[in-house]
C-alpha positions in Angstrom: 171.4 88.4 181.4 172.7 85.1 182.4 176.1 84.7 182.3 178.9 81.2 181.9 181.7 81.9 183.7 184.7 79.5 183.3 186.8 79.0 186.5 189.8 77.4 188.0 190.3 76.5 191.7 192.8 75.2 194.3 190.6 72.1 195.6 192.4 71.8 198.5 191.7 74.9 200.3 187.8 74.5 200.6 185.4 71.4 201.3 183.6 71.0 197.8 182.7 72.8 194.9 179.1 72.8 196.8 177.9 75.2 199.2 177.1 73.3 202.5 176.6 74.1 206.0 178.5 77.5 207.0 180.1 74.5 209.9 181.6 72.4 207.8 184.1 75.3 205.6 184.5 77.0 202.3 184.1 75.6 199.2 183.6 76.6 196.1 180.4 78.0 196.0 179.9 79.2 199.1 182.4 81.8 198.5 181.7 82.8 195.2 178.3 83.3 196.1 180.0 85.9 199.2 182.1 87.5 196.6 179.6 88.0 193.9 177.3 90.3 196.3 180.2 92.2 197.9 181.0 93.3 194.6 177.6 93.8 193.7 177.1 91.5 191.0 173.8 89.9 192.7 171.5 90.8 195.4 171.9 88.7 198.8 169.7 86.0 199.9 168.7 85.3 196.0 168.3 81.1 195.9 170.6 79.4 194.6 172.1 82.4 192.8 174.6 80.6 191.5 175.2 77.0 189.5 178.0 74.8 188.7 178.2 72.1 186.1 180.0 69.7 187.9 180.1 68.8 191.5 183.9 68.0 192.5 184.5 67.0 196.3 186.8 68.2 198.7 190.6 68.4 198.0 190.0 68.1 194.1 190.8 70.9 191.4 189.8 72.0 188.3 191.1 74.3 185.7 188.2 74.4 183.9 184.8 74.3 185.8 182.1 76.2 184.6 179.4 78.3 186.7 176.0 80.1 185.3 174.8 83.6 187.0 171.8 85.5 186.2 173.4 89.2 187.0 173.1 92.6 184.5 177.2 93.7 185.7 179.6 93.7 182.8 180.9 90.6 182.6 184.3 91.6 182.1 184.5 93.8 184.8 182.8 91.1 186.8 185.7 88.5 186.4 188.1 91.3 186.9 186.5 92.2 190.4 185.9 88.3 191.3 189.5 88.2 191.0 190.2 90.5 192.9 188.2 89.4 196.3 189.0 85.4 195.5 191.5 83.4 196.9 192.1 80.4 195.5 189.6 80.4 192.8 190.3 82.6 189.8 187.9 83.3 187.1 189.7 83.1 183.5 186.6 83.2 180.5 182.5 84.2 179.6 180.5 83.6 177.6 176.6 84.7 176.9 174.1 81.9 178.0 170.0 81.4 177.1 167.9 83.0 179.7 166.4 79.5 180.1 169.6 77.4 179.8 170.8 74.8 182.3 174.4 75.1 183.2 174.7 71.2 184.2 173.5 70.2 180.3 177.1 70.0 179.5 178.4 68.0 176.4 181.2 66.8 177.9 183.2 66.4 181.4 187.6 66.3 181.1 188.5 64.8 184.0 192.6 64.3 185.2 194.1 62.2 187.5 197.9 62.9 188.4 199.8 60.4 190.1 202.4 60.6 192.7 206.5 60.4 191.2 206.2 56.8 193.5 203.3 55.7 191.7 204.2 56.2 188.2 207.1 54.6 188.9 205.4 51.2 189.0 203.3 52.0 185.9 203.5 50.6 182.0 201.5 53.9 180.6 201.7 51.9 177.9 199.6 48.4 179.4 198.5 50.9 181.2 195.6 52.4 178.4 195.2 48.8 176.8 193.7 48.2 180.1 191.4 51.1 180.5 190.0 50.9 176.6 187.3 48.3 178.8 185.9 51.2 180.3 185.3 53.0 176.9 181.5 52.7 175.8 178.3 53.2 177.5 178.4 51.2 181.3 176.9 50.0 184.0 179.6 52.1 186.9 177.5 51.3 190.4 180.6 49.3 191.5 183.2 51.9 190.4 181.3 55.2 192.9 180.2 55.8 195.9 177.1 54.6 196.2 174.1 57.4 195.7 170.6 58.4 196.8 169.1 56.3 193.9 171.3 58.3 191.3 170.9 55.8 187.3 175.1 54.8 187.1 175.2 54.0 183.7 177.0 56.5 182.2 179.3 57.0 178.7 182.9 57.5 178.6 183.9 58.8 175.7 188.2 58.4 176.0 189.8 57.0 178.7 194.1 57.1 178.8 197.6 57.4 179.9 199.4 60.7 179.7 203.4 60.5 180.1 203.9 64.9 181.2 207.7 63.9 181.8 208.2 62.7 178.8 210.4 59.8 180.6 207.8 57.8 182.9 208.6 59.8 185.6 205.2 61.8 186.1 201.5 59.8 184.8 198.5 61.2 184.6 195.0 59.4 183.6 192.3 61.7 181.3 188.9 60.1 180.7 186.0 62.2 178.7 182.2 61.5 179.7 179.2 63.1 179.7 178.2 62.5 183.6 180.2 60.4 185.9 179.8 59.4 189.7 181.0 60.4 193.5 184.2 58.9 193.5 183.8 57.2 190.2 187.4 59.0 188.8 189.4 58.3 191.2 187.6 54.5 191.5 188.3 54.1 187.9 191.8 54.8 188.5 192.6 52.6 191.6 190.8 49.7 189.7 193.2 49.6 186.2 195.7 49.8 188.4 194.6 46.9 190.2 194.6 45.1 187.5 198.1 46.4 186.0 198.9 45.1 189.3 197.8 41.5 189.5 195.8 42.7 192.3 192.4 41.9 190.5 192.2 40.8 187.1 191.1 42.2 183.7 188.4 39.9 183.5 186.5 41.0 186.8 186.8 44.6 186.5 184.9 44.4 182.9 182.9 42.1 185.0 182.2 44.5 187.3 180.8 46.9 184.4 177.9 45.3 183.9 177.1 46.5 187.2 173.5 45.1 188.7 174.6 41.6 191.4 177.5 40.4 191.5 178.8 36.3 193.3 181.0 36.5 196.3 184.1 36.2 194.2 183.6 39.7 192.2 182.5 41.1 195.4 185.8 40.1 197.0 187.7 42.2 193.6 185.0 45.3 193.8 186.4 45.7 197.5 190.2 45.2 197.1 189.7 48.9 194.4 190.7 51.8 196.2 189.6 55.5 195.8 192.3 57.0 195.3 192.8 60.3 197.4 191.5 63.8 195.7 194.5 65.6 196.0 195.6 64.1 192.6 192.2 64.8 190.6 191.4 67.6 188.4 188.7 68.9 186.0 190.5 70.6 183.3 187.4 70.9 181.3 183.5 70.9 181.3 182.6 71.5 176.8 179.1 72.8 175.7 178.7 72.6 171.9 176.4 76.2 172.3 178.4 78.4 174.4 181.4 80.4 173.1 183.4 81.2 175.8 185.4 84.7 175.9 189.0 84.6 177.9 189.3 88.0 179.8 193.1 89.5 179.5 192.4 91.9 182.1 191.3 88.6 184.8 193.7 86.5 183.8 196.7 89.7 184.5 194.8 89.8 188.5 195.1 86.1 188.8 198.6 86.0 187.6 199.2 89.6 190.2 197.5 87.7 192.9 199.5 84.2 192.4 202.7 86.2 192.7 201.7 87.0 196.3 202.0 83.9 197.6 198.4 82.1 197.0 199.9 79.1 194.8 201.7 76.7 197.0 201.2 73.4 196.1 201.0 71.2 192.9 198.0 71.3 191.9 198.6 75.4 191.8 201.6 75.3 189.6 199.4 73.2 186.7 197.2 76.3 187.3 199.7 78.2 187.1 201.2 77.6 184.1 198.1 77.0 182.3 197.1 80.5 182.8 201.2 81.5 181.9 199.9 79.6 178.6 196.4 81.8 177.9 197.6 84.7 178.3 200.6 83.8 175.6 198.3 82.6 172.9 196.2 85.8 173.6 198.9 87.8 172.8 198.5 87.9 168.9 194.7 87.6 169.2 191.5 90.2 168.7 190.6 91.6 171.9 187.2 90.2 173.6 184.0 92.4 172.8 183.8 95.2 175.1 187.6 95.0 176.7 
């Protein structure tokens, strides 16, 4: 049975989501695979036993990434056992997938970049929203990502907007929703938009870079002035599938809450994740329990 699992993690403790060489450090995928083997959900040596919907870089956190696993273990028992064995990773909900369904085929992905306090004070959300509108639609983002191995750099952005999380402008975030994202794309899009607002590059230059293709010396100079913002502020908020219904697991969330109280969540992103867990738990108080619970 192929099961999809909605998973959150604090990216500060991991060298990205995808499993790599052991000497490169711990990864989310590697940790999940080890835990699945230890609880008896899968056998060791199956390759690849776990697939993730979205890849995140080292230091990038997630509130709603999704991984798939083929297992006969009851999904709620599996989530509880995983949360009791994992550190810095929290499994929140599950969904039944078709046996041939690929977890990479998501309908949309939502990323949020959190600006630090100093940067938030220097940015005007209203003005930034006007600049962010340049990204909406389908564009060639080759100049807004880290070069890959010949991958198609055209992708579609459904929405892009600045959000005032504090209500007084002291903590801003930038949301992007799209079908797929390239390596470092979100962090460079934020860097470019703020560079336009600060006058480091021109808005027309940013717009021209979205056309892709060869660029002249002036645009090349503008592109090179676009910063790639740190991974610390980036959170994958959610991955959406039109044909998957996720059931939150109350017991698993309670286990995650108990373990967080033991001091595992100590970063700013951990506070965000903890608040989200509380909201999920409270909202479930009036819900009917999911099947088999």
